[in-house]
C-alpha positions in Angstrom: -33.6 -44.2 4.3 -31.5 -41.1 3.7 -33.4 -37.9 2.8 -30.4 -35.8 1.6 -27.1 -37.0 0.1 -24.4 -34.4 0.0 -21.4 -34.9 -2.2 -18.5 -32.9 -0.7 -17.3 -32.3 2.9 -16.1 -28.8 2.6 -17.7 -25.7 4.1 -20.7 -25.7 1.7 -21.7 -29.3 2.1 -21.2 -29.3 5.9 -23.3 -26.1 6.5 -26.1 -27.5 4.3 -26.0 -30.8 6.2 -26.3 -28.9 9.5 -29.4 -27.0 8.4 -31.0 -30.1 6.9 -30.6 -32.0 10.2 -32.2 -29.0 12.0 -35.2 -29.7 9.7 -35.3 -33.3 10.9 -33.9 -34.8 7.7 -31.6 -37.8 7.6 -28.3 -36.7 6.0 -25.4 -38.6 4.4 -22.2 -36.8 3.4 -19.9 -38.5 1.0 -16.3 -37.3 0.2 -13.5 -39.7 -0.8 -10.9 -37.2 0.5 -12.4 -36.6 3.9 -13.3 -33.5 5.8 -12.1 -30.1 4.4 -9.5 -31.7 2.2 -9.8 -29.0 -0.5 -10.1 -25.2 -0.5 -12.1 -25.3 2.8 -9.1 -26.6 4.7 -7.3 -23.3 4.7 -5.7 -21.1 7.4 -6.7 -17.5 6.7 -10.5 -17.2 7.5 -11.3 -13.5 6.8 -15.0 -13.1 7.0 -15.2 -9.6 5.6 -18.0 -7.7 3.8 -18.2 -6.2 0.4 -17.8 -2.4 0.5 -21.1 -0.7 1.4 -21.8 0.8 -2.0 -23.4 -0.2 -5.3 -25.7 -2.4 -3.2 -27.2 -5.5 -4.7 -28.8 -8.8 -3.8 -25.5 -10.6 -3.3 -24.2 -8.0 -0.9 -27.5 -8.1 1.0 -27.3 -11.9 1.2 -23.7 -11.7 2.5 -24.7 -9.1 5.1 -27.4 -11.5 6.4 -24.9 -14.3 6.5 -22.2 -12.4 8.3 -24.7 -11.2 10.9 -25.9 -14.8 11.3 -22.4 -16.2 11.6 -21.9 -15.6 15.4 -25.1 -17.5 16.3 -24.3 -20.2 13.8 -20.8 -21.0 14.9 -21.6 -20.6 18.6 -24.3 -23.3 18.2 -22.0 -25.6 16.2 -19.1 -25.3 18.7 -21.5 -26.0 21.6 -22.6 -29.3 20.0 -19.1 -30.4 18.9 -17.2 -29.3 22.0 -14.5 -28.0 19.6 -13.4 -24.5 18.5 -14.1 -23.0 15.1 -12.1 -20.0 15.9 -15.0 -17.6 15.1 -14.6 -14.1 16.6 -16.3 -11.0 15.4 -13.5 -8.6 16.2 -13.7 -6.3 13.2 -11.3 -5.2 10.5 -8.7 -2.4 10.1 -7.7 -0.9 6.8 -5.1 1.9 6.3 -6.1 4.9 4.4 -3.3 5.6 2.0 -4.1 9.1 0.6 -6.6 11.9 0.7 -8.8 10.5 -2.1 -9.1 7.3 -0.1 -10.2 9.3 2.9 -12.9 11.0 1.0 -14.1 7.7 -0.4 -14.1 6.2 3.1 -16.2 9.0 4.4 -18.8 8.4 1.6 -18.8 4.7 2.4 -19.4 5.5 6.1 -22.6 7.3 5.2 -23.6 4.3 3.0 -22.8 1.8 5.7 -24.9 3.8 8.3 -27.8 3.5 5.9 -27.3 -0.1 4.8 -26.0 -1.8 7.9 -28.4 0.0 10.2 -27.6 -0.6 13.8 -26.1 -4.1 13.2 -22.5 -2.9 12.5 -20.5 0.3 12.0 -17.9 1.6 9.5 -15.7 4.1 11.2 -12.7 6.3 10.4 -10.2 6.3 13.3 -6.8 7.7 13.9 -4.9 4.6 15.1 -4.4 0.9 14.3 -5.4 -0.2 17.8 -2.9 -2.9 19.1 -1.3 -3.5 15.7 0.6 -0.3 16.5 1.2 0.6 12.8 1.1 3.9 11.0 -0.6 4.8 7.7 0.4 7.6 5.3 -2.7 9.7 6.3 -2.7 8.7 9.9 -6.2 7.3 9.5 -7.8 3.9 9.3 -11.1 2.3 8.5 -12.5 0.1 11.2 -15.6 -1.9 10.6 -17.4 -4.0 13.2 -19.1 -6.4 10.7 -15.9 -8.3 9.8 -15.1 -11.5 11.7 -12.4 -14.2 11.9 -12.6 -17.9 11.7 -10.1 -20.8 11.3 -11.4 -22.5 8.2 -10.0 -26.0 8.8 -10.8 -26.1 12.5 -14.3 -24.7 11.7 -15.0 -27.5 9.3 -13.7 -30.1 11.8 -16.0 -28.6 14.5 -18.9 -28.6 12.2 -18.3 -32.2 11.1 -18.1 -33.4 14.7 -21.3 -31.5 15.6 -22.9 -33.3 12.6 -21.7 -36.7 13.8 -23.1 -35.9 17.3 -26.5 -35.2 15.7 -26.5 -38.5 13.7 -25.2 -37.4 10.3 -23.5 -40.2 8.3 -20.1 -39.7 6.8 -18.7 -42.0 4.1 -15.7 -42.0 1.8 -17.7 -43.9 -0.8 -21.4 -44.7 -1.0 -24.6 -44.6 -2.9 -26.8 -41.6 -3.4 -30.2 -41.7 -1.6 -32.9 -39.1 -1.5 -32.2 -35.7 -2.9 -28.6 -35.3 -4.1 -26.5 -32.1 -3.7 -23.1 -31.7 -5.3 -20.8 -29.4 -3.2 -17.5 -30.5 -4.6 -15.9 -27.2 -5.4 -13.6 -26.7 -8.3 -13.8 -30.4 -9.4 -17.5 -29.9 -10.3 -17.0 -26.5 -11.9 -14.4 -28.1 -14.2 -16.6 -31.1 -14.9 -19.6 -28.9 -15.9 -17.4 -26.7 -18.0 -16.0 -29.7 -19.9 -19.5 -31.2 -20.5 -21.1 -28.0 -21.6 -18.1 -26.9 -23.6 -18.6 -23.6 -21.8 -16.8 -21.7 -19.0 -19.2 -22.4 -16.1 -16.5 -21.6 -13.6 -12.8 -22.2 -12.7 -10.3 -22.5 -9.9 -8.2 -19.7 -8.5 -5.2 -20.8 -6.6 -4.4 -19.3 -3.2 -1.2 -19.6 -1.1 -0.9 -18.5 2.6 1.4 -18.7 5.5 0.9 -19.1 9.3 3.2 -17.5 11.9 3.6 -17.9 15.6 2.5 -14.5 16.8 0.1 -13.7 19.6 -2.3 -10.8 19.0 -5.1 -11.4 21.6 -8.5 -10.1 20.7 -7.0 -8.1 17.8 -9.1 -7.1 14.8 -8.1 -8.5 11.4 -5.8 -6.3 9.3 -6.2 -5.8 5.6 -3.4 -3.9 4.0 -2.0 -3.8 0.5 -4.3 -6.6 -0.6 -3.1 -8.9 2.2 -5.2 -10.3 5.1 -3.5 -10.6 8.5 -5.7 -12.9 10.6 -4.9 -13.3 14.4 -6.3 -16.6 15.4 -7.3 -17.7 18.9 -4.4 -20.1 19.2 -1.5 -17.6 19.2 -0.9 -17.6 15.4 -1.4 -15.1 12.6 -2.3 -16.2 9.2 -1.3 -14.1 6.1 -2.8 -14.5 2.7 -3.5 -15.0 0.2 -2.4 -15.0 -3.4 -4.9 -15.1 -6.3 -3.4 -17.1 -9.1 -5.3 -17.7 -12.3 -2.5 -19.6 -14.0 -0.7 -22.4 -12.1 0.8 -25.9 -12.6 0.4 -27.5 -9.1 -2.7 -27.2 -7.0 -1.3 -27.8 -3.5 2.3 -26.8 -3.9 3.8 -23.5 -2.5 6.3 -21.7 -4.6 8.0 -18.3 -5.2 4.6 -16.6 -5.1 4.3 -17.4 -1.4 7.9 -16.3 -0.8 7.0 -12.9 -2.4 3.8 -12.8 -0.2 5.9 -13.4 3.0 8.4 -10.7 2.1 5.6 -8.2 1.4 3.9 -9.2 4.7 7.0 -8.6 6.7 7.5 -5.2 5.2 3.9 -4.3 6.2 4.1 -5.9 9.7 7.6 -5.6 11.2 6.8 -8.2 13.9 7.1 -10.8 11.1 10.6 -9.9 10.1 13.0 -12.7 10.6 10.2 -15.2 11.4 9.7 -18.4 9.4 6.2 -19.6 8.9 5.2 -22.6 11.0 2.9 -23.8 8.3 2.2 -23.0 4.7 -0.9 -23.7 2.6 -1.9 -23.8 -1.0 -5.1 -25.0 -2.8 -7.6 -24.0 -5.5 -10.8 -22.1 -4.6 -13.9 -22.5 -6.8 -15.0 -19.3 -8.6 -18.2 -19.4 -10.7 -18.3 -17.5 -14.0 -20.6 -14.9 -12.4 -18.4 -14.7 -9.3 -21.5 -15.3 -7.2 -22.2 -18.5 -5.4 -24.2 -21.1 -7.4 -27.3 -22.6 -5.8 -30.0 -24.6 -7.5 -30.6 -27.4 -10.1 -27.4 -29.1 -11.2 -26.7 -28.2 -14.9 -25.7 -31.8 -15.8 -28.3 -33.7 -13.6 -31.7 -32.0 -13.6 -33.0 -34.1 -10.8 -30.0 -33.2 -8.6 -28.6 -30.0 -7.1 -25.5 -27.9 -6.8 -24.0 -25.7 -4.1 -20.7 -24.2 -5.2 -18.6 -21.2 -6.2 -18.0 -19.6 -2.9 -14.5 -18.4 -3.9 -13.2 -15.8 -1.4 -16.6 -15.2 0.3 -17.7 -18.8 0.7 -16.9 -19.1 4.4 -18.9 -16.0 5.2 -21.8 -16.9 2.9 -22.1 -20.6 3.7 -24.2 -20.4 6.9 -27.0 -18.4 5.3 -26.7 -20.3 2.0 -27.1 -23.6 3.9 -30.2 -22.3 5.7 -31.9 -21.0 2.5 -31.0 -24.1 0.5 -32.2 -26.6 3.1 -35.5 -24.7 3.2 -35.7 -25.0 -0.6 -34.9 -28.7 -0.6 -37.1 -29.8 2.4 -39.8 -27.1 2.7 -40.3 -26.0 -0.9 -39.5 -22.4 0.2 -37.6 -20.6 -2.5 -35.5 -17.7 -1.2 -32.6 -18.3 -3.5 -31.5 -15.0 -5.2 -31.9 -15.2 -8.9 -28.2 -14.2 -9.3 -27.2 -17.5 -7.6 -29.1 -19.8 -10.0 -26.8 -21.8 -12.3 -26.2 -20.0 -15.6 -25.6 -22.4 -18.5 -26.1 -19.8 -21.2 -23.3 -19.4 -23.8 
């Protein structure tokens, strides 16, 4: 018999499966599209915190998950024998004017208080080995941010799950407790059935370039992430499109992103991307992850709505939700519970 059936083999479903197995449950993962075939199969992988101000439960939960990430992915990779691409190398952000410097200084004080000794938020006078300049000559560097390769991470996690006895199916019956972790497809289904905006998809497009930046921090400049992966590539992304016609097709929005990226990072000028990516990320109406009873099936459950922070939140979400499902321990933030109100 199966204790937990998880519908969806993206980052949410896979991390939940991992933690359920750690609690000695038998787990089945069902996804007709295979591993990380949707938004989780991306190339960017910026695991970055919210700014340390206006603190709330969601930001505290994210902090716990980002701090937990290194242990989590090290354990996964050791079981799978593969590489997730996880590296906690920090993040650089240029300070563009004097007001932004003043704000950064206030946020440093807040980070010192909120992040304790786990991570730092610093103002420095160089961009390390990116060798870029900023209008003020100053940069923010935080040591909480990390990097991961989303698709490779999901493949490593799936292999680790197989090695521990998890069953993967393209089609199959539900057994035991059922969790829906099917991203934008489920958000759309719930919205239609409830005739209410439960959540929606936001399209992202990104590009991957051959460029070796060993041990570099990630760079966040002019709303773009530059992610130096372990395999000698740099991913740049992504767009945030609320209106689109094709889910997985790149278009002029990506061309504009590439042009903007090359103006920020001269090393990209004249380079063509070696790979491009587009897909739709699930965003709940509240913009917080959704964790709890499924709105359409009261005896089943939902784990969804990660949007841009899903990769960073998933490890701790999986732990908390597995304890809820199997140990009756409820540490789910109230903000994460499904909201079906009109």
